[in-house]
N, C-alpha and C positions, 0 to 999 in steps of 0.2 A: 119712825119715818113713815111719811105717808104721801101720797100725790098731791104735787104742789108745794113740796117744801123745797127751800133752796138749801143746796148742798156743794160741799166743796171735797174735791179729791184728797184724801189726806195719805194715801200711800202711793209709791211709785208705779205707776201703770203705763207701759209702753204701748202704743197704738199705731197702727200703719195705715189707718183710713182717715186722719185729719185732712180737711180740704187743702189748707195751706202747705202741707208736709207729705203730699199723696206719695205713697210707697216708700216712704222713709220713716225710720223710727222717730217717734215723738211722745216725750214724757207728759203725761196731762196732770202731774201731781201740782196740785194748788189751784187747777181752774175750779170755777164756780158755775154752777147751773141750777136747773129745776127738775125735780122728779116728774116724769111724764107718766110712768107706769111701773108697777111692781108685778113681775109676772108671776101667777100662780096657776093659770089656767090657759088652755088653748083651744077654742072651739068646744067650750063647755066641759072639757075634761081635765082633771088636775094633772099638772106637770111639775117636774122638780128641776127646775132652771139652774144651770151652772151659773149664770150672771143674769140674776132676776130684777136689778134696778135698771131703769131705763132713765137716763139723765140727758136733757137738751140743753147745750150750751149756747148755741147760737142757731140762727136759721138753716145754716149747712152743716152742723155738726152735733151728732148724737152718739151717745155709747152706753152700753151695758157693762154694769160693773156688780160685784158682789157687796153685800151689804156693809162688811167690814173695811171695804175700801173707800167708802164716803161717809162724811159727817154732816149733820144738819148744822146749818147756821142761821143766825137771828137776823 
């Protein structure tokens, strides 16, 4: 998996920050988006992020995921 890949959320992940479902639980399983970043460092120092994969679904919604929660699609 690399920046620019199209991915799909393959596991049930509940978020509370989806713009259309603000402050309510929303399961993003099945949504497709693009990998914007994979977080390995912050301000030049290595970090071990819990949710390293940043995925952009649309203009208003981005989310951080574990690598096993998303799958690359062609």
